N, C-alpha and C positions, 0 to 999 in steps of 0.2 A: 801405660805404655802409651803413650806417645805414638804419633807417627804411625809406622806400621805396628808399633808396640802397643796395641790396644789393651793388652792384658794389664797394663799398669793400673788402670782404674776399674776394669770390668768386674774383678772378683769382689769388689765392695759395693756393687750396684744392687739396689733393692730388687727383689724378684718380681714384685708386682708390676713393674714397668718394663719387663723384658722385651727388648726390640725384636722385631721379626727376624727369624733366622734365615740367612741367605740360602738360595737353592744352589746345591753343589753341582758341578759338571758331572758328566757320566763317569769320568775317571776318578772322581772323588777329590780332586785337587782344586783349590780356589785360584782363580786368575787375579791379575792386577785389578781388573774391574770389580771382581767380587770383593776384594779387600777394600777398594775405594768405597763401595756401597756399604760395607760393614761399618767403616769409620763414620760415614755420614749418619748412620743409625745410632752409633754410640757416642758421637761427639759431645752431646750435651752432658752425658754422664762423666766423660773425661774432664770436662770443665768443672762440673759441680764437685767432683771428688778429687780435684787437684791437690787439696791440702792433705788428703789421706795418702796420695801418691808420694808427696814430699816427705811425709812423716815416715813412711815405710822404706823409701829408697833414697832419701836425700843424702844420708851419710855416705852411701856408696857412690852417688853421683859426684859429691864433693871430692872424695878421694881420687876418683878416676879422672875428673875433668878440671879440677881446681888449679892445675899447673899448665893448662893448655897455653899455647903461644901463637902469636901472629894472627893471620886470617884463618878463622875456624869455620869449617863446614859441619853443620849438624844434620846428618842424614836421617830422614824419617823423624823429624824434630817434634812431630805431634803438636801439642799445645804450647810448646816452648818450655817444657819443664826443666831442661838442662841449662837454660840461659842464665839463671841466677847463680849457677855454680861456676861459670866461666870467669876468669879474671877480667877486671875492668879494662885492662890494656888490650884485650883481644877485639877483633872485628868479627861480628857474628853473621854468618850466612846460613839460614835454615831452609831446608826443603822437605816437603811432605806430599804424599799422593792425594791427601784429603783436603778439599777446599775449605770445609768448615774448620778443620784443625789449623790450616794455614792462617785463617782469620784470627783464631784464638792466639796463635803464636805471635802474630803482629801486634795484637793487643798486649801481650806479655812484654814484648820489647818496649812498647810505649810506657807501660806501667813501671818497668825497671829503669826507664830513661837510658836505655842502651842503644848504641849505634849499631845498625845492622839491617838486613833485609831478609824477607821470607818469601819463597816462591813455591808454587805448586809444580811438582816435578816427580818423575819416576826414578826411584833409586837405582834401577837397573839400566838406566840410560841417562846419566847425568849430563846436563847441557853446560858443561864447563870445559875449558881447555886443560890439557895435561899440566900437571905440576902447579895448580892454581892455589893450593892451600898449604900452610905450614902444618896445620893440624886438622884431621878429620875425626869426628866423633859420631857415635850412634849408640842408643840405649834401647834394650829390649826390642830389637827390631829384626835380627836375622831369623828369629823364630817364625816370623810372619811373611817375609819376602817370598813370593812365589819361586824365585830362583836366587837363593841367598848367595851362592857362589858368584853369580854375575854381579850382584849388588856390591859384594866385597871387592871384586876386581875393579869395579868402577871407583870405589873409594880409594883404592890404591893408585889408580890411574891419575886422579886429580890431586893426590897428595905428593908433595915434593919428596924426592928421594931421601933427603936428610930430615924429613918431617916424621910425624907420628900419627898412627891410627889408633884411637882409644875407644875400646868397646866395653859396654856394660851389658851383660846378657843374662838370661835365665835358661835353665834346662833341667835335665834329669838329675834328681837328687842322688847323692852317694849313700843316703840312708835307705835301707831296704824297704821299710814300711812306707816312707814318703814316695819312693820310686814306684811302689805297687799302686799307691793311690793315683799318682800321675798317669800311670799306664791305664788304669781303670777309667779315668776322666778324659783321656787323650782324644778319642774320637769325637765326643760331644763338644769338647772345648774347641777343637779345630773347626767343626761345622758352624759354631757360633761366631768365631772371630778369625779363623785362619791361623791361629797361634798353635805351634807345635809344643805341647807341654814336655815331651820327652826329647826335645832338641839337644844336640851335642855341639855346643858352640865352638869349642876349640877344634874339634874335628872338621867342622865346616870351614873355619878360618884357614886351616892347613890345606884343605882341598882347594881353596881359592888361590893358593900359592903365596900367601902372605908370610912374612918372616915374623914369627912370634918371639917377642923378647921377654915377656913376663905374663904369668897367669896366677891369679889369686882367686880363691873361692870363699863363699860365706853361706850362711843359712843351710848347712848340711849339703853344700854343693849346688844348691838351687841358683845362687847368684855367682856369676863369674866375671871378673875384671880381666880384660885382655889388652895388652899393649903390644903393638906391632910397629915396625918401621916401614918406610916407603919403598922397600926393596923386597923382591921375592926371596924365598928361603935359599935359593941358589946364588944369591948375591947380585942378581940383575935387577933392574928397576921393575917393580911390580906393575902389572896391568899394561905393559908396553910390549 
């Protein structure tokens, strides 16, 4: 995970070098600063285990992002894992809350010899004009945004009405045994990274008012591909 999506690599990290767990606020919810600090701690492992991340999730990223068009915003881009799956014809703009991950993403752009920019930015307050992008993408991120509805509404605001919002998310499994394991691990997992293991991504997307066009799941419901257009579910322009 990328970006706010720290879970992309964390599960494969050796236990012997476990980063220090952030202190949670009194209400038990991690703030944007908490998430930023967590990523600073985990950044080196995200980089070292990037090949594992691609091996585990690459096929889903390719299917979801392989036909993106125009100017593409990758929200919570992390180390730039999605960049290699975007068509050569696209212009890439990446943002992430973590400065170390922003630097890794810039390096990834250079390695891939792709045109684009990467900036440090809060997904819940995007510094772009309305209707700035033909496509907005994000992967394994809504599970860690402190306010995922606000972040999704920002994605909709900067996406053109005729454009698409492409999401690749993880969440609660539809397999009973896996779901029970996720519930058992949920609190400790969240305290380490701010990632909600039992997240319900489609529900959150609908709460944000986005118009969902297509939903596909994999890995017993753990992986969800969501395609939305740039308008609210009632037909008006989303986020406006």
